[in-house]
N, C-alpha and C positions, 0 to 999 in steps of 0.2 A: 532851323529844326532838325535836319540830319546828322549835325553839329551833334547835336542835344542828345537826341537820341541813341547814338553812337557813344556820348558819355556815361549817358545813363547805363546801356549795357555793359561798358566798363567795369562801372561801379557796381551792380548790382549781382551780375551774373558771376558770382565767384563761390567757391566752395563752400565757405563758411557761413554765407549768406544762403546757400542750399541748405547745409546743416541747420540752421536758425529756424528756416520753416517747418522742415522735418521735423524737430523739436519742439516745434508749438503745434503741428498737425495731434503728432501722435500724445501730447499731455492733452491736449483738447478732446482727443475722441475719449481717451480715459476715461476723464472726465464728464464728458456730456454723458457717457453711457451709466453712469449712476445715479440715480435718479435722488435730488434735491441740491446737486452739483451743477454747475453751469461756466459755461467759457466765460462771461463776466468776473466768477470769483477767482476764474484762474487765471485771468489777464489782470485784475488788481494785486496778487500776489506774487505777479511776475514782474511789475512797474521797477518795483524799488531796486531789482538787481539789475536793471537794465539802464544804470545812471551812467556805466563807465563803458559801456558799450556803443560800436558804430549805430548811428540811427537807423540804416537800413537792415543791421541783423535785427537789432531792437524790434524793428516795427514788423519786420519778415514773421518772427517767431510769434510775436503778440497778435496779428492778423491769421497766421497760421491755426493758433491755438482756439483763436474763433470762428474759427471754418471746420476748425476738428472738432469742438465742442456741438457745434449744429447737426454733425450727422453721426457723431456719438450718442447723441438723442437718441438714434432711429434703432439704435443696436436694442436696449431694452426696452423700446416700447415695442417692436418688433418679437422678440423672444419672450417676454414677462410682460407686455402689456402694460409696463409703466416706462412712460416716457420718461427719459433721463433728462429733458429738457422739454419747457412748454411748449415751444415749437414744433415739438417731436409728435403732438399729441396726436394730430390727425394722422400722424404715418402705422398706429396703432390699429385704427378702425377697419384696416386690412389686412395688414403687416400680422399681426396677431391670429385671425384665423386661418394666415397658409403658414404659420408653424403648429398650429393645431392641427391642418391637415400633412405635417411631414415634412410640409416643402420651405422650412425658414431659411435655407443657402440661398433659396431662389431669392425671396425677400431681401436680404440682404444685400445680395447683388442688386437688386433692381435698387435699390434705395441707393447703394453707392455708384450706380455707374449715373440716375438721375441726378443725385446730389454732383458730379464731376460737370455733367453738362448744363447744370445751370448754373454754376459758379461760373464756367470755362464761358458763358452767354454773357453772365454779368458784369465777368472784368472786362470783355472785349468791349462791351457797351462803356464802363467807365474808361477804358483807354483809349477809346473813338470817340464818344459824344458827350464826356462830362458838363461841359460848359453849356450844352442846348439844353440837357437834359435838366441840368439846375435850374435853367431860363423856366421852361415847361413846369416846373415843380414851384416855382414862386408865382406862377400864374394859381395857386390854389391858395385861397385866403379861407376864413370861418365858413362864410357859407358853402362853398364850394366843397371843402372837407367834410362839413355835416349830411349834405345831400348823397356825397360819398359813400360818408358811411352806412346811411339810410339806407342806400342799394345796396350795402354788401349785408343788413340785417334780412331783406326782401330773399334778398338772395341765398342764405345761408337758412331760412326758417325753415324748408326741407330737408334740413340734411342730418339722415339716420332717420327719418320719419317716412313710413310709408303714407302717412296722412297728413296733408295739409294743415288743418285745423292742429293736431300735435305737435305740430313744429312751430308754429306759430305762439303756442302758449308756453313750448319749450324757450322760444325765442322773448316771450316778454316776461318770464318769469327771472330768465337771464339780467335783462333790462332791470328788471326790478330789484334784484339782487346788488345791482352796481350800484346803486342809490343810496346803499346802507356807508354809514360814515358823517365825515363832515360835509358840508355843503361847501363845493369850491371856489364859493364865492362868497356867501354871508358866514360861512363857518357854522352854521345852525346844524345839531344833530338832528341826523333820519333814519329811525329805523335801529338805534342801538339800544333802545332799551333800557339804558342806563349804565351800559357796559363799556367803560374805558378802553379796551382793548379792540370794540366795534368804531372807535373813532377813527382809527386810516383804514376803514374798510376791511373786507374778507379780503385775507390772503389769499392771492391766484393759486400760490404751490402747494397750500395746503388743499384749496377746492381742487386742484386739478387731480392731485392724489388720491384725494377721497373720491372724487365722480368715474375716474378712472380706471384705479390701479384695486385700490379697496373693495367697491365695486363688484368687482369680476371677479375677486377670491370669494365673496359672499354667494355670487351666481354659481362657481363653479361649486364650492361646497356644498349648493342647494342640492346639487345636480348629483353628490357623491362620490365628486373626483371625477366628475365626468363618466359617471357608469361603472366606475372602476375605482375601486378604492387604493388610492394611491398612489395610482396610476402616471408614470412618467411621461413626458411630454416626447414623440420618439419622433427620428427623423426616417423619412422615407429611403430605402435602401438605392433606388433607382437614381442613378449619377445625375440623370436629366432633371432632380428635383432640387440638385443643389447647384445649378447653374442657371443663367440667361442665356436661352439662344438668341441668336439675330432675329427670328422672325417675333418673337417676343418681343423684343427688342426694337424692332421697325414700327410694331404695332402702337408702341406707346412712344414712339418719339414725335408726333404731333402732341400731346398730351404735355411731351415734357415740354417743349418748346413754349405751347400757350404758357405753362406753369411757369415757365421760365421769365415770361414778357411780364408777367401778373406781379409776380417775385421783384425782378428790377424795378418796375413802376413803383410799388411798393417800398420799396425801400429808397429811393429818390424820394418821396415825400415825407420829412421828418415826421417820427413818433406814430407812423405807421405800424411798422416793424415787421420781422418773422412771423408771427404767431396770427397775425391778422392774413399774411399771403400764403402760408399753409392752407389755413382753411378755406380763404377761396378759392384756391389752385384745386383743392379737394374738392370742393363742392362743384365746379365750372367742368372738369373731368366726369363727374356723376352724371352732371346736368347734360351734357355733351355727348353723351356714351350710347350705342344702340342698346346696350344689355343694362342699363343702370339700376337693376336688380340684383347685378351681380355685385358691386358695391356692399363692402362691410361685411361681405362673404370670404373674402379672400380673393380683389380682383388687381391685380398687377399695377393696373394703371393707378388703383388708387393709394398705392405705394409710392407710387413714379410722380405723378402727382404734387404732394406734399413737401418731396423731399425736394424736388427741383424750384419751387418757389420759394420754399424757408433759405434755402443757397442760395438762390441767385441774390436774394436781399442783401447778403454780406459787401458783393462789389459795389452794388447800386446805393446802398445805406453811405457809403465813405465819398460819393458823388456832393450831396449837402455840405460835408464837412472841408472837403477840397476846395472847393470851389468859392463856398459862400461864409465856412467858417461856424455853421449850425450842424450839431453830430445828428443823425438820422435814428440814431439808437440808441438804448444805455451802454452795451459794451462798443459802441462808436464813443462816446461821451468819454470813455475810460482810455479809450486807444487816442484820442482827441490829447489827452491830458501828457500821457507819452510823445507825441507831438512836441508839445511846448515843453516839456524836460530837453528835450533836444534841442531848442532852440528855434523850432519851427512852428511859426504863428499862423495855424489855418484861416483861410480865407481868401480873397481876390489875388492879394500879393504874392501869393505861396507859388504859384506856378509861373511866376515872374522870376519870383527869387531864387527857387529853388529847383528849376524846372529837372536838373540830373537827378534830384533824389524820388520826385514825384513820377516821374516816368520809369525811374529804378523799379519801385516800389509798383508801379502795374505791371512792368515785365515778371516781377517777383511771383506777383499772385496768380498770372495766367500759370506760369511755372509751377504752382504750389498746387493748383488743381490737378496738376498730372502726378503729382506725388500722394494726392489725396485716394486715387487707385492702388496703392501699395502698401502704406504705411497700418491703414485701420484693419488688415487683415487677420494679423494675431489677435486683436481683440473681439474679432467677429469670429475667431475660432475658437476662444476661449468662451464665449458667450452658448455658441452652440453644443457645447458640452456642458456646462450649466444645466440647459433645460433639460436635460436627461435624468438630472437625479429626479427623484421618486417626490410629485408633488407635495403628499403626505410631509414631507421636510421642507420641500421648497413654498410652499405656501405661508408658513409660517414665517420662514426667514424675507419673504417677501414682504409681510405686514409690519415684520419690525424695523426693515428700511423704509417701509412707508413713513412711519412714526418718527425714525431720525431724518429723514427726508423731511419732514413737516417741521420737526425742531429748530431742525439746523439752520432754517431760513431767518428765523428772528430769536432763536433760543428763548423759547417762549411755548409753556405747557397748552396755552390758547390755540395753538395752530392744532397742534396735534387732534384737541377737541373739535374744532373745524372740519378737520379729515376726518374724524369719523361720523360727524355730520354729515357730509357730504356725501361718505362712503355708503352711509343707509338710504342718505334721498338718492344718489346714483341707481342703487340696488331696487329701488320701490319706480324711479323713473324708466329702468329697463324693463319691470315686470308689466306696466301699464304702457308701453309703447311709446315716451316718449322720449327724446333725444337729449341726451346728456352733451351732446359733441354742441345743438343749436344752443343750449343755454350756455353751455361757456362760450363759445362765441361772442354772444350777447353781451355776455358779462365781461368780456376785453372791451367790446367795442362800446360800451354804454358810457362809460366816464369819458370817454374821446368825444361821445355823438353832443354829451350834454355838455362839455365846454365851449365845443365850436358853436352849436346850438344859439348858446349863450353868448358868445363875442360876434354872433353874427348880427345877433336882433340890437347889442349893444351898439355896434358898427349902425345900423339906420336908427337907431332910438327908440326901438322896439317896435320898427316895421316890419313884419313878414316877409311883405312883397320882394325885399332882398335876396329870397330863395330862390325867385322864381324870375326875376330879373335879369340877374347875371347869366352870361350865355352858359360855361360850363355846370354852374349848379341849375339851372333849368333842364341840360341837356341828362342830368343824373337821376335830377325827378322824375324825366317822362321814363327815364329807363326804368326807375322803380317801380312805377307806375302800370308799364308794359309787361314787366316781368313777374307783377303780381296778378295781372289777369292772364297773362299765357302760363300760369304755372296752374291757374286755378282750373283752366280752360282743358290743359293736357292731362290734369287728374280726372276731373270730370268725365273724360272722353274713356278713359282707360276703364274707370267704374262701370260706365253705359256698354262698354264691347265686354268687361267680365260677364257681365250679364246678359 
């Protein structure tokens, strides 16, 4: 074992591999900060030019690109309320209010520190416990995953809404919208109203841009550019508002660690992904906070939680790929293609046949986390200058970027129409006190819940007791019931105290 680690260190800890990781992080951070682009696109574009490069250099650059894009999405989410990547949507809930308070630098730094800490925790788990964690993930079949998603839906029903009933309405609406398209089993059309474009369902990116970005522009336009015609967002002159102090970071460490565990767990389960992890991390931070009412108003924990969670997914998502040959997400599936191009077949034999490359990759992953502390800083600085442009000029540019981002996903004007529809819907939801966040989470989780539910029923021949007789599935069902009862009781108690 020690000889393998020494060989891995000799192969991986070279200047060229460091440069590959740095280049990947820079490209990923840049592309992730642009709404409509993401790390998966960048990885797919980079793979063809890595054919003649060494495996470690290529993989270090591709994984660095993925990690950089996950953090890069938070830059535009915090500065413009326009998430560069879907997993950064939860970061905007508290990141953008901090920007409006003149504390954009503090929010960006907290997002960066949380991202790095979350990534280090996840990569350490990958290095030390890949086989055991992969074995745990194997215990989750369709019934367990169905109950896990039910628990997640119950948990997020209150996200962003003061009223639990309104949160449940938002969640139910999101699940309903997730059923639009072809039935995954029978391919029967559902709620498409004869539209061929809706056969594939509602586009996530177009929906996300409309709900979170366009709706916010409409809200601020209605308010008259925030009560000052064309006023730009200003940064606070106090240097303390542009950095994160040690007491502030220390206060968020518990949240960061908990969210890192949530992200690592979600990453180790194929198909769950960083979007779910980010929203779960955010909601758990809000629920366990002594001041949950501060969330969505500029709470640093609301920035740290989703960033730690979505970055922790990156390392853990490699666990099922390395040990079982199962990609944990779309980005990992693309990276898996790069492994195969270089003659590395993911699966149980990979660590036996090529231990020096795999352990070398683990070392580069952990080192690249420290590069993340430095490389995104220039992009962050440029972004802070952008928000000082008058919003009379900035809002039209944001709307144009929204349209480009929605169109660029499938090069289809229908996605632009979807964006406009959800922009108006998001505006109305915010006016009515409903939660666009809960709707979005339910929309993401809905298709997975349906597939796992139906697979579980197929396993049991239509007997629903399979969801209550398997220990892990029963545990998550009981947690769902307990969470629903506790949330209702807590809100009722608060209402009575308020009276």
